[in-house]
KOLMIRO-816064 format. One record per residue: x, y, z of N, C-alpha, C, CB in turn; residue in one letter. Coordinates in steps of 0.02 Angstrom, whole numbers, plus 50000, padded with zeros to 5 digits. Glycine has a CB too. Layout:
# KOLMIRO-816064
XYZXYZXYZXYZA;...
# end
This chain:
# KOLMIRO-816064
481655367051029481725364551108482475366451114481555355151126X;482555370351158483245370751191483585365451235483225376151229X;484095364251243484415359651295484625363851342484985355151273X;484675357851391484795362251473485475365451462484855356251556X;486015362451432486515367651419486575374151402486755366151386X;486235373851348485835380451308485685385051343485215379351276X;485115383451384484645387251432485135389251492483965382351460X;485535385651514486125389051567486595392551540486545384451606X;486825391051480487445396351438486855403651443487715392851322X;486125402651406485905407851414485605411751469485635407451381X;485735407851518485465410551586486045415351615485285403951642X;486655411251603487345417351621487325422051587488085415651611X;487235421251519487365427251486486865432651507487355426051413X;486275430551528485595435451549485815438951610484825431051568X;485985434551647486475437251724487125442851708486945428951765X;487275440551669487905445251665487855451451609488575440351645X;487265451051587487065455851548486595461551605486615451951482X;486325458851638485895461351690486375466551743485535454451732X;486965461151760487475465151793487815471351772487925461451804X;487925469951695488215475451668487735481151637488665472951620X;487085480951651486545485151629486485488651699485845480951598X;486625486151762486525489051818487255493951829486355483151875X;487745492251812488325494151827488425501151780488825488051817X;488055500851714488145506151667487475510851701488095503351576X;486915508351733486525514051773486925516851814485935512151812X;487275513851856487595516651909488095521951879487925511151953X;488465520851827488975525551803488605531151768489505522151756X;487935529851753487595534751720487385541051773486965531251686X;487125538151817486905542251876487395545851910486595538451923X;488095542651912488495546951946488765553151900489045542951974X;488745550851827488965555451789488465562751772489145551451731X;487895560151782487425566651783487345570151865486595564051752X;487705566951911487705571751964488305575051965487595568952027X;488765572251918489455578751920489325583851864490355575351901X;489475589451881489385595451842489705595351788489535600951871X;490435591851798490935593751748490875586551702491775595751786X;490315581751693490215576651653489935579451586489785571751686X;490235577251537490075579051474489405576151438490635577251439X;489105580251410488475577751367488615571451327488235583351312X;489305571551303489585566151270489545559751309490265567651253X;489885559051364489975554551409489305551651428490335557151463X;488875556451449488255553851469487885550751407487835559451503X;487775554251357487565549751298487745544251287487655551551248X;488415543551297488825536451271488465531951311489735535751285X;488385533451389488325528351432487435527051405488545530651523X;487115531151406486495528851392486385523351328486115534851382X;486725524851286486845521151214487095514451228487415524951165X;487495514151265487855507551290487325502651327488485509451346X;487005507051378486425506351425485895501551378486075514651450X;485665506451321485075503951278485215496751251484945508951215X;485885496251223486015490451189486055484851232486575491051152X;486225485151290486335479751339485485477851350486835482751416X;485165482151364484405481151368484225477651315483995487351371X;484355480051251483975474351184484285468951186484035476351100X;485035467151215485225460751208484745457351272486105459851213X;484745458251325484305455951386483515454551342484275463251458X;483195458151304482535458251281482655452051222482275466551252X;483155452551188483285447151122483245440351163484165448151075X;483615440551217483795433351250483005431351282484515433851320X;482715435351304482035433751339481625431551282481675440151379X;481755434751215481135433251171481335427351143480935438751114X;481925424951131481995417651107482025412651137482415416551078X;482115414351209481945408351268481335404651269481915411151335X;
# end
């Protein structure tokens, strides 16, 4: 069983990850709209976004 403090820290981490995921999503959409955006930049943003999503899912799984 998790303590209240642990749950609070996990909740804060989860919220921070959600904000990071949303920011990466916006960056990705912006990059995809720009014809000059390189495939590397787009792929890098997709990988970062997926890693954040995986972290979010891991926190949810262990909570």
